[in-house]
mmCIF file of the C-alpha atoms, coordinates in Angstrom:
data_MODEL
# 
_entry.id   MODEL 
# 
loop_
_atom_site.group_PDB 
_atom_site.id 
_atom_site.type_symbol 
_atom_site.label_atom_id 
_atom_site.label_alt_id 
_atom_site.label_comp_id 
_atom_site.label_asym_id 
_atom_site.label_entity_id 
_atom_site.label_seq_id 
_atom_site.pdbx_PDB_ins_code 
_atom_site.Cartn_x 
_atom_site.Cartn_y 
_atom_site.Cartn_z 
_atom_site.occupancy 
_atom_site.B_iso_or_equiv 
_atom_site.pdbx_formal_charge 
_atom_site.auth_seq_id 
_atom_site.auth_comp_id 
_atom_site.auth_asym_id 
_atom_site.auth_atom_id 
_atom_site.pdbx_PDB_model_num 
ATOM 1  C CA . MET A 1 1  ? 0.000   0.000  0.000  1.00 0.00 ? 1  MET A CA 1 
ATOM 2  C CA . ASP A 1 2  ? 1.294   3.390  -0.865 1.00 0.00 ? 2  ASP A CA 1 
ATOM 3  C CA . SER A 1 3  ? 0.908   6.472  1.334  1.00 0.00 ? 3  SER A CA 1 
ATOM 4  C CA . ILE A 1 4  ? -1.952  7.933  -0.754 1.00 0.00 ? 4  ILE A CA 1 
ATOM 5  C CA . SER A 1 5  ? -4.180  4.890  -0.290 1.00 0.00 ? 5  SER A CA 1 
ATOM 6  C CA . LYS A 1 6  ? -3.392  4.815  3.438  1.00 0.00 ? 6  LYS A CA 1 
ATOM 7  C CA . ARG A 1 7  ? -4.382  8.472  3.641  1.00 0.00 ? 7  ARG A CA 1 
ATOM 8  C CA . ARG A 1 8  ? -7.657  7.782  1.807  1.00 0.00 ? 8  ARG A CA 1 
ATOM 9  C CA . ILE A 1 9  ? -8.465  4.922  4.174  1.00 0.00 ? 9  ILE A CA 1 
ATOM 10 C CA . ALA A 1 10 ? -7.732  7.156  7.176  1.00 0.00 ? 10 ALA A CA 1 
ATOM 11 C CA . LEU A 1 11 ? -9.922  9.956  5.796  1.00 0.00 ? 11 LEU A CA 1 
ATOM 12 C CA . ALA A 1 12 ? -12.762 7.536  5.044  1.00 0.00 ? 12 ALA A CA 1 
ATOM 13 C CA . GLY A 1 13 ? -12.490 6.087  8.568  1.00 0.00 ? 13 GLY A CA 1 
ATOM 14 C CA . GLY A 1 14 ? -12.508 9.567  10.104 1.00 0.00 ? 14 GLY A CA 1 
ATOM 15 C CA . GLY A 1 15 ? -15.539 10.551 8.034  1.00 0.00 ? 15 GLY A CA 1 
ATOM 16 C CA . ALA A 1 16 ? -17.367 7.384  9.094  1.00 0.00 ? 16 ALA A CA 1 
ATOM 17 C CA . ALA A 1 17 ? -16.548 8.111  12.742 1.00 0.00 ? 17 ALA A CA 1 
ATOM 18 C CA . LEU A 1 18 ? -17.922 11.662 12.427 1.00 0.00 ? 18 LEU A CA 1 
ATOM 19 C CA . LEU A 1 19 ? -21.105 10.364 10.835 1.00 0.00 ? 19 LEU A CA 1 
ATOM 20 C CA . ALA A 1 20 ? -21.516 7.827  13.635 1.00 0.00 ? 20 ALA A CA 1 
ATOM 21 C CA . LEU A 1 21 ? -21.106 10.570 16.277 1.00 0.00 ? 21 LEU A CA 1 
ATOM 22 C CA . THR A 1 22 ? -23.727 12.790 14.660 1.00 0.00 ? 22 THR A CA 1 
ATOM 23 C CA . ALA A 1 23 ? -26.170 9.899  14.284 1.00 0.00 ? 23 ALA A CA 1 
ATOM 24 C CA . MET A 1 24 ? -26.058 9.108  18.009 1.00 0.00 ? 24 MET A CA 1 
ATOM 25 C CA . PRO A 1 25 ? -28.587 10.918 20.206 1.00 0.00 ? 25 PRO A CA 1 
ATOM 26 C CA . SER A 1 26 ? -26.913 13.569 22.304 1.00 0.00 ? 26 SER A CA 1 
ATOM 27 C CA . THR A 1 27 ? -26.962 13.066 26.036 1.00 0.00 ? 27 THR A CA 1 
ATOM 28 C CA . SER A 1 28 ? -27.764 15.930 28.357 1.00 0.00 ? 28 SER A CA 1 
ATOM 29 C CA . ALA A 1 29 ? -27.955 16.509 32.077 1.00 0.00 ? 29 ALA A CA 1 
ATOM 30 C CA . ASP A 1 30 ? -30.451 19.014 33.495 1.00 0.00 ? 30 ASP A CA 1 
ATOM 31 C CA . ILE A 1 31 ? -29.692 19.866 37.129 1.00 0.00 ? 31 ILE A CA 1 
ATOM 32 C CA . GLN A 1 32 ? -32.071 22.111 39.110 1.00 0.00 ? 32 GLN A CA 1 
ATOM 33 C CA . ILE A 1 33 ? -31.430 23.135 42.727 1.00 0.00 ? 33 ILE A CA 1 
ATOM 34 C CA . LEU A 1 34 ? -34.451 25.123 43.890 1.00 0.00 ? 34 LEU A CA 1 
ATOM 35 C CA . THR A 1 35 ? -33.845 26.536 47.380 1.00 0.00 ? 35 THR A CA 1 
ATOM 36 C CA . HIS A 1 36 ? -36.001 29.667 47.242 1.00 0.00 ? 36 HIS A CA 1 
ATOM 37 C CA . GLU A 1 37 ? -39.060 30.156 49.427 1.00 0.00 ? 37 GLU A CA 1 
ATOM 38 C CA . VAL A 1 38 ? -42.415 29.293 47.886 1.00 0.00 ? 38 VAL A CA 1 
ATOM 39 C CA . THR A 1 39 ? -43.768 32.779 48.648 1.00 0.00 ? 39 THR A CA 1 
ATOM 40 C CA . ASP A 1 40 ? -40.882 34.500 46.843 1.00 0.00 ? 40 ASP A CA 1 
ATOM 41 C CA . THR A 1 41 ? -42.291 35.743 43.539 1.00 0.00 ? 41 THR A CA 1 
ATOM 42 C CA . ALA A 1 42 ? -38.910 36.839 42.156 1.00 0.00 ? 42 ALA A CA 1 
ATOM 43 C CA . PRO A 1 43 ? -36.146 34.573 43.449 1.00 0.00 ? 43 PRO A CA 1 
ATOM 44 C CA . ARG A 1 44 ? -32.515 35.173 42.608 1.00 0.00 ? 44 ARG A CA 1 
ATOM 45 C CA . LYS A 1 45 ? -31.107 32.646 40.183 1.00 0.00 ? 45 LYS A CA 1 
ATOM 46 C CA . PHE A 1 46 ? -27.942 31.432 38.536 1.00 0.00 ? 46 PHE A CA 1 
ATOM 47 C CA . LYS A 1 47 ? -28.161 29.635 35.213 1.00 0.00 ? 47 LYS A CA 1 
ATOM 48 C CA . ALA A 1 48 ? -25.383 27.977 33.227 1.00 0.00 ? 48 ALA A CA 1 
ATOM 49 C CA . ALA A 1 49 ? -25.190 25.640 30.262 1.00 0.00 ? 49 ALA A CA 1 
ATOM 50 C CA . VAL A 1 50 ? -22.316 23.894 28.545 1.00 0.00 ? 50 VAL A CA 1 
ATOM 51 C CA . ASN A 1 51 ? -22.669 21.983 25.284 1.00 0.00 ? 51 ASN A CA 1 
ATOM 52 C CA . LEU A 1 52 ? -19.672 19.984 24.102 1.00 0.00 ? 52 LEU A CA 1 
ATOM 53 C CA . GLY A 1 53 ? -21.426 18.464 21.108 1.00 0.00 ? 53 GLY A CA 1 
ATOM 54 C CA . ILE A 1 54 ? -21.384 14.949 22.519 1.00 0.00 ? 54 ILE A CA 1 
ATOM 55 C CA . MET A 1 55 ? -22.750 15.907 25.939 1.00 0.00 ? 55 MET A CA 1 
ATOM 56 C CA . ALA A 1 56 ? -24.602 18.919 27.338 1.00 0.00 ? 56 ALA A CA 1 
ATOM 57 C CA . VAL A 1 57 ? -25.010 20.049 30.955 1.00 0.00 ? 57 VAL A CA 1 
ATOM 58 C CA . SER A 1 58 ? -27.514 22.633 32.185 1.00 0.00 ? 58 SER A CA 1 
ATOM 59 C CA . VAL A 1 59 ? -27.586 23.932 35.777 1.00 0.00 ? 59 VAL A CA 1 
ATOM 60 C CA . LEU A 1 60 ? -30.217 26.121 37.466 1.00 0.00 ? 60 LEU A CA 1 
ATOM 61 C CA . TYR A 1 61 ? -29.791 27.304 41.075 1.00 0.00 ? 61 TYR A CA 1 
ATOM 62 C CA . THR A 1 62 ? -32.347 29.560 42.802 1.00 0.00 ? 62 THR A CA 1 
ATOM 63 C CA . TRP A 1 63 ? -32.378 31.170 46.243 1.00 0.00 ? 63 TRP A CA 1 
ATOM 64 C CA . THR A 1 64 ? -34.227 33.786 48.245 1.00 0.00 ? 64 THR A CA 1 
ATOM 65 C CA . ALA A 1 65 ? -32.208 36.907 48.978 1.00 0.00 ? 65 ALA A CA 1 
ATOM 66 C CA . LYS A 1 66 ? -32.799 39.156 51.949 1.00 0.00 ? 66 LYS A CA 1 
ATOM 67 C CA . ARG A 1 67 ? -34.503 42.278 50.733 1.00 0.00 ? 67 ARG A CA 1 
ATOM 68 C CA . GLY A 1 68 ? -34.701 45.544 52.603 1.00 0.00 ? 68 GLY A CA 1 
ATOM 69 C CA . GLY A 1 69 ? -38.092 46.605 53.993 1.00 0.00 ? 69 GLY A CA 1 
ATOM 70 C CA . ARG A 1 70 ? -39.492 43.099 54.335 1.00 0.00 ? 70 ARG A CA 1 
# 
């Protein structure tokens, strides 16, 4: 085998691997930590999401902040 045919085989294998990755359903994690009071109509929140193509993670964290005059 010459180097050109080896390169073609490697490119075809890489293309097949990319097609296999895109055909797979993506996995995702959705994490919610809700610590705010039920009576709080506008809780503070922190939201973040990371998508790496193969896996995605989403985080939501809420809390009740002390507000003046309450």
